[in-house]
C-alpha positions in Angstrom: 7.5 -13.3 8.8 4.1 -11.8 7.9 3.1 -8.5 9.4 0.7 -8.8 12.3 -3.0 -8.7 11.4 -3.6 -6.2 14.2 -1.1 -3.7 12.7 -2.3 -0.2 13.4 -3.5 1.0 10.0 -2.6 4.6 10.9 0.4 4.3 13.1 1.6 7.3 15.0 3.9 9.5 12.9 6.6 9.0 15.5 6.5 5.2 15.5 9.6 3.1 14.7 9.0 3.0 10.9 12.2 1.1 10.4 10.4 -1.9 11.8 7.7 -1.6 9.1 10.4 -1.4 6.4 12.4 -4.3 7.8 9.4 -6.5 8.2 8.1 -5.7 4.7 11.5 -6.6 3.2 11.8 -9.8 5.2 8.3 -10.9 4.2 9.0 -10.0 0.5 12.2 -12.1 0.5 10.3 -15.1 2.0 7.4 -14.7 -0.4 9.6 -14.5 -3.5 11.5 -17.5 -2.4 8.3 -19.5 -1.9 7.1 -18.5 -5.4 10.4 -18.9 -7.1 10.4 -15.2 -8.1 13.6 -13.2 -8.5 13.7 -10.4 -5.9 16.4 -8.4 -7.5 18.3 -5.6 -5.8 16.3 -3.0 -7.8 13.0 -4.6 -7.0 14.0 -4.7 -3.3 15.0 -1.1 -3.3 11.7 0.0 -5.0 9.8 -1.9 -2.3 11.9 -0.3 0.4 11.2 3.1 -1.1 7.4 2.4 -1.2 7.5 1.4 2.5 9.6 4.5 3.4 6.4 6.1 4.7 2.7 5.3 5.0 1.9 7.8 2.3 1.3 6.6 -1.3 4.2 7.3 -3.6 4.2 7.8 -7.3 6.4 6.0 -9.8 8.2 9.2 -10.8 9.0 10.1 -7.2 10.6 6.6 -7.0 12.5 7.2 -10.2 13.8 10.5 -8.9 15.1 8.9 -5.7 16.7 6.0 -7.6 18.5 8.5 -9.9 19.8 10.5 -6.9 21.2 7.2 -5.6 23.1 6.7 -8.9 20.8 4.1 -10.4 20.5 4.3 -14.2 16.7 3.8 -14.0 14.2 4.9 -16.6 10.4 5.0 -16.2 9.9 1.5 -17.8 12.3 0.0 -15.3 10.4 1.4 -12.3 7.1 0.4 -13.7 8.4 -3.2 -14.4 9.6 -3.4 -10.8 6.2 -2.1 -9.5 4.4 -4.6 -11.8 6.5 -7.4 -10.3 5.7 -6.2 -6.7 2.0 -6.0 -7.5 2.0 -9.5 -9.1 3.7 -10.8 -5.9 1.1 -9.1 -3.8 3.7 -6.9 -2.1 2.3 -3.6 -3.3 -1.1 -2.1 -4.2 -1.8 0.6 -6.7 -4.1 3.4 -5.6 -6.0 4.0 -8.8 -7.3 7.6 -8.1 -3.8 8.8 -7.1 -1.8 6.7 -9.5 0.4 5.9 -6.6 1.6 2.8 -4.7 1.5 1.6 -1.1 3.0 -1.5 0.5 0.7 -4.4 1.3 0.9 -5.3 5.0 -0.6 -8.8 4.3 1.0 -10.1 1.1 0.8 -13.7 2.1 -3.1 -13.7 1.9 -5.3 -13.2 -1.0 -7.7 -10.3 -0.3 -9.6 -7.4 -1.8 -8.0 -4.0 -1.7 -9.9 -1.6 0.5 -8.2 1.7 1.4 -8.8 4.7 3.7 -7.0 7.7 2.3 -6.5 10.8 4.5 -7.2 14.0 2.5 -5.2 16.0 5.0 -1.9 14.3 5.6 -2.0 11.9 2.6 -1.5 8.7 4.5 -3.3 5.6 3.2 -4.3 2.5 5.2 -5.4 -0.8 3.9 -8.4 -2.0 5.7 -8.6 -5.6 7.0 -10.8 -7.9 4.9 -14.4 -7.0 5.1 -16.5 -10.1 4.0 -19.8 -8.2 4.4 -18.5 -5.4 2.0 -17.2 -8.0 -0.5 -20.4 -10.0 -0.4 -22.5 -6.8 -0.9 -20.4 -5.8 -3.9 -20.6 -9.3 -5.4 -24.4 -9.4 -4.9 -24.8 -6.1 -6.6 -22.6 -7.1 -9.5 -24.4 -10.4 -9.9 -27.7 -8.6 -10.0 -26.5 -6.6 -12.9 -25.0 -9.6 -14.7 -21.5 -8.3 -14.1 -18.4 -10.5 -13.5 -15.9 -8.9 -11.2 -12.3 -9.5 -12.0 -10.6 -7.1 -9.6 -11.8 -4.9 -6.8 -10.2 -1.8 -5.3 -12.1 0.5 -3.0 -10.7 3.9 -2.0 -12.4 5.9 0.7 -11.3 9.5 1.4 -11.6 11.2 4.7 -9.5 12.1 7.8 -7.2 9.7 9.6 -7.5 9.6 13.5 -4.5 12.1 13.9 -5.9 14.6 11.5 -9.4 14.3 12.9 -8.0 15.0 16.4 -6.1 18.0 15.0 -9.2 19.3 13.3 -11.3 18.8 16.4 -8.9 20.7 18.7 -8.5 23.5 16.1 -12.3 24.0 16.0 -12.9 23.7 19.8 -13.0 27.0 21.8 -9.9 27.8 23.7 
């Protein structure tokens, strides 16, 4: 079952995160079955670890967790699992951070647009923005450039951190 399109991009830190993980794993299982792709136990565990929080996670942090769990994983193993998950549309790579986040809408082709909180580190994938995509395509066309892949990463403060900053700066 795909995740709802109205999913809060910056859920409350106290939300039931197990629902996010469970839904992502169920969606991944169905997606891999539809595509005839092997969703091995290691790939499943890597996806589960990526979805453990809404913060981007690096490959070596995943590797460390797998090793503490007794997996005989090496960096190439983790990167192959991540490549598979990216190819299946289940995970996105945040270029600037060299980290990975789960895709809440793996069943639809879309551009990757992210809001990254510079305070708490959470990242949210924005819903498709046709106007932004069209503007980028128009600009690329004007320069004779052919776009093959598009990832936009915008840094700032998430709603929770913005509220914290506002209350910290307001007079008591």
